[in-house]
KETORVO-286252 format. One record per residue: residue in one letter; residue number from 1; y, z, x of N, C-alpha, C, O in turn. Coordinates in steps of 0.1 Angstrom, whole numbers, plus 5000, padded with zeros to 4 digits. Layout:
- A_NUM_Y_Z_X_Y_Z_X_Y_Z_X_Y_Z_X $
...
end
This chain:
- M_1_4278_4153_0894_4269_4145_0903_4270_4131_0898_4272_4128_0886 $
- F_2_4268_4121_0907_4269_4107_0904_4258_4099_0910_4254_4101_0921 $
- V_3_4253_4089_0902_4244_4079_0907_4252_4066_0907_4257_4062_0896 $
- I_4_4253_4060_0918_4261_4048_0920_4251_4037_0923_4243_4037_0932 $
- T_5_4251_4026_0914_4243_4015_0916_4251_4003_0921_4260_3999_0914 $
- L_6_4248_3998_0933_4255_3986_0938_4246_3974_0935_4234_3975_0937 $
- T_7_4252_3964_0931_4245_3951_0929_4252_3941_0937_4264_3939_0936 $
- Y_8_4244_3934_0946_4250_3924_0955_4255_3912_0947_4248_3907_0938 $
- E_9_4267_3908_0950_4273_3896_0944_4275_3884_0953_4280_3874_0949 $
- K_10_4270_3886_0965_4271_3875_0976_4257_3873_0981_4249_3881_0980 $
- P_11_4256_3861_0988_4243_3859_0995_4239_3869_1005_4248_3875_1011 $
- T_12_4227_3870_1008_4222_3880_1018_4229_3879_1031_4231_3889_1038 $
- E_13_4232_3867_1036_4238_3865_1049_4252_3872_1049_4256_3877_1059 $
- E_14_4259_3871_1038_4272_3877_1037_4271_3892_1037_4279_3900_1043 $
- I_15_4261_3897_1030_4258_3912_1029_4255_3917_1043_4260_3927_1048 $
- D_16_4246_3910_1050_4242_3914_1064_4254_3914_1073_4254_3923_1082 $
- A_17_4263_3905_1072_4275_3904_1080_4284_3917_1078_4291_3920_1087 $
- L_18_4283_3923_1067_4291_3935_1063_4284_3948_1065_4290_3958_1064 $
- L_19_4271_3947_1069_4263_3959_1069_4268_3970_1079_4268_3982_1075 $
- A_20_4272_3966_1091_4276_3976_1100_4289_3984_1095_4289_3996_1096 $
- A_21_4298_3976_1089_4310_3983_1084_4307_3991_1072_4312_4002_1070 $
- H_22_4297_3986_1063_4293_3994_1052_4286_4007_1056_4289_4018_1050 $
- R_23_4278_4006_1066_4271_4018_1071_4281_4028_1077_4279_4040_1076 $
- A_24_4291_4023_1084_4302_4032_1089_4309_4039_1078_4312_4051_1078 $
- F_25_4312_4032_1067_4317_4038_1055_4308_4049_1049_4313_4060_1046 $
- L_26_4295_4046_1048_4286_4055_1043_4286_4068_1051_4286_4079_1046 $
- R_27_4285_4066_1065_4285_4078_1074_4297_4086_1072_4296_4099_1072 $
- E_28_4308_4080_1070_4321_4088_1068_4320_4097_1055_4324_4108_1055 $
- Q_29_4314_4091_1045_4313_4098_1032_4302_4109_1033_4303_4120_1027 $
- Y_30_4292_4107_1041_4282_4118_1044_4289_4129_1051_4287_4141_1048 $
- D_31_4297_4125_1062_4304_4135_1069_4314_4143_1061_4316_4155_1063 $
- N_32_4319_4137_1051_4329_4143_1042_4322_4152_1031_4328_4159_1023 $
- G_33_4308_4151_1030_4301_4159_1021_4300_4153_1007_4296_4159_0997 $
- V_34_4304_4140_1006_4304_4133_0993_4291_4127_0990_4285_4128_0979 $
- F_35_4285_4119_0999_4273_4112_0997_4261_4121_1001_4262_4127_1012 $
- L_36_4251_4121_0993_4239_4130_0996_4227_4122_1000_4218_4127_1007 $
- M_37_4226_4109_0994_4215_4101_0997_4218_4087_0993_4227_4084_0984 $
- S_38_4213_4077_1001_4216_4063_0998_4204_4054_1003_4197_4058_1012 $
- G_39_4203_4042_0998_4194_4033_1003_4194_4020_0995_4200_4019_0984 $
- R_40_4187_4010_1000_4186_3997_0993_4176_3997_0982_4166_4005_0983 $
- M_41_4178_3989_0973_4168_3987_0962_4157_3978_0967_4158_3971_0977 $
- V_42_4145_3979_0960_4134_3970_0963_4131_3963_0949_4127_3970_0940 $
- P_43_4132_3950_0949_4136_3941_0959_4151_3943_0963_4158_3950_0956 $
- R_44_4155_3937_0974_4168_3939_0980_4179_3931_0972_4183_3921_0976 $
- T_45_4183_3938_0961_4194_3932_0952_4206_3941_0952_4216_3937_0945 $
- G_46_4206_3952_0959_4217_3961_0959_4212_3974_0965_4203_3975_0973 $
- G_47_4219_3985_0961_4215_3998_0966_4219_4009_0957_4225_4007_0946 $
- I_48_4215_4021_0960_4217_4033_0952_4224_4043_0961_4220_4045_0973 $
- I_49_4234_4050_0956_4240_4062_0963_4240_4074_0953_4243_4072_0942 $
- I_50_4235_4085_0958_4237_4098_0951_4248_4105_0957_4249_4107_0969 $
- A_51_4258_4109_0949_4270_4115_0954_4275_4127_0946_4270_4129_0934 $
- T_52_4283_4135_0952_4289_4146_0945_4304_4146_0947_4309_4143_0958 $
- A_53_4312_4149_0937_4326_4148_0938_4332_4156_0926_4325_4159_0916 $
- D_54_4344_4159_0926_4351_4167_0916_4353_4158_0903_4353_4164_0892 $
- S_55_4354_4145_0905_4356_4137_0893_4352_4122_0895_4350_4118_0907 $
- R_56_4350_4115_0884_4347_4101_0885_4358_4093_0892_4356_4084_0900 $
- A_57_4371_4097_0890_4382_4091_0896_4381_4092_0911_4385_4083_0919 $
- D_58_4376_4104_0916_4375_4106_0931_4364_4096_0936_4366_4090_0946 $
- I_59_4353_4094_0929_4343_4085_0933_4348_4071_0933_4346_4063_0942 $
- E_60_4355_4067_0923_4361_4054_0922_4370_4051_0933_4370_4040_0939 $
- A_61_4379_4060_0937_4388_4059_0948_4380_4057_0961_4384_4049_0970 $
- I_62_4370_4065_0963_4362_4064_0975_4355_4050_0976_4355_4044_0987 $
- L_63_4350_4045_0965_4343_4032_0965_4352_4021_0969_4348_4010_0974 $
- E_64_4365_4022_0966_4375_4012_0970_4376_4010_0985_4380_3999_0989 $
- L_65_4371_4020_0992_4371_4019_1007_4359_4012_1013_4359_4009_1025 $
- D_66_4349_4010_1004_4336_4003_1009_4339_3989_1013_4345_3981_1005 $
- P_67_4335_3985_1025_4337_3971_1029_4330_3961_1019_4335_3950_1018 $
- F_68_4319_3965_1013_4313_3956_1003_4322_3954_0992_4324_3942_0987 $
- K_69_4329_3964_0987_4338_3963_0976_4350_3955_0980_4354_3946_0972 $
- Q_70_4356_3957_0992_4368_3950_0996_4365_3935_0998_4374_3927_0996 $
- A_71_4353_3932_1001_4349_3917_1003_4344_3911_0990_4341_3899_0990 $
- G_72_4344_3919_0979_4338_3913_0967_4323_3910_0968_4318_3902_0961 $
- A_73_4316_3917_0977_4302_3915_0980_4293_3923_0971_4281_3920_0969 $
- A_74_4298_3933_0964_4290_3941_0955_4298_3946_0943_4310_3948_0944 $
- S_75_4291_3948_0932_4297_3954_0920_4291_3968_0919_4280_3970_0925 $
- Y_76_4297_3977_0912_4293_3991_0912_4292_3996_0897_4301_3994_0889 $
- Q_77_4281_4003_0895_4280_4010_0882_4279_4025_0886_4270_4029_0894 $
- I_78_4287_4033_0880_4288_4047_0882_4282_4055_0870_4287_4053_0859 $
- T_79_4272_4063_0872_4266_4071_0862_4268_4086_0865_4263_4090_0876 $
- E_80_4276_4093_0857_4278_4107_0860_4267_4115_0852_4264_4112_0841 $
- F_81_4262_4125_0859_4252_4134_0852_4253_4148_0856_4259_4151_0867 $
- V_82_4248_4157_0848_4248_4172_0851_4234_4176_0855_4225_4176_0846 $
- P_83_4231_4179_0867_4217_4183_0871_4214_4197_0867_4219_4207_0872 $
- T_84_4205_4198_0857_4202_4211_0851_4188_4216_0857_4185_4228_0857 $
- M_85_4180_4206_0862_4168_4210_0869_4168_4202_0882_4172_4190_0883 $
- T_86_4163_4209_0893_4161_4202_0906_4149_4208_0913_4144_4218_0909 $
- A_87_4145_4201_0924_4136_4207_0933_4143_4218_0940_4155_4219_0940 $
- D_88_4135_4228_0945_4141_4240_0951_4151_4236_0962_4161_4243_0963 $
- I_89_4148_4226_0970_4156_4222_0981_4170_4218_0976_4180_4218_0984 $
- L_90_4171_4214_0964_4184_4209_0958_4190_4219_0949_4199_4215_0941 $
- A_91_4186_4231_0949_4191_4242_0940_4206_4243_0940_4212_4247_0929 $
- A_92_4212_4241_0951_4227_4243_0952_4234_4233_0942_4246_4236_0939 $
- F_93_4228_4223_0938_4234_4213_0930_4232_4215_0915_4237_4208_0906 $
- R_94_4224_4225_0911_4221_4228_0897_4233_4233_0890_4241_4241_0896 $
- Q_95_4235_4229_0878_4246_4234_0869_4239_4240_0857_4229_4234_0851 $
- H_96_4245_4250_0852_4239_4257_0840_4247_4255_0828_4244_4260_0817 $
end
């Protein structure tokens, strides 16, 4: 499991201009079963994505497709973790 932290590197106007394309990218990854949850930070300095994939390399390759990444509008920090406890609704993601 991965927590991806996006930090905006461009002014808000440039981020807003890329939002529709970024959201289409997100939707594709949700449809592929990779992204589980995402949203903007408060205050609006970036965003968070919760994802599942076989490897960090897979996540890195997927993020290369993000229009924010391609435009140099965001930087990414990827944190991998092993979920050993979850809410019941997320039990399928627990690892022992």
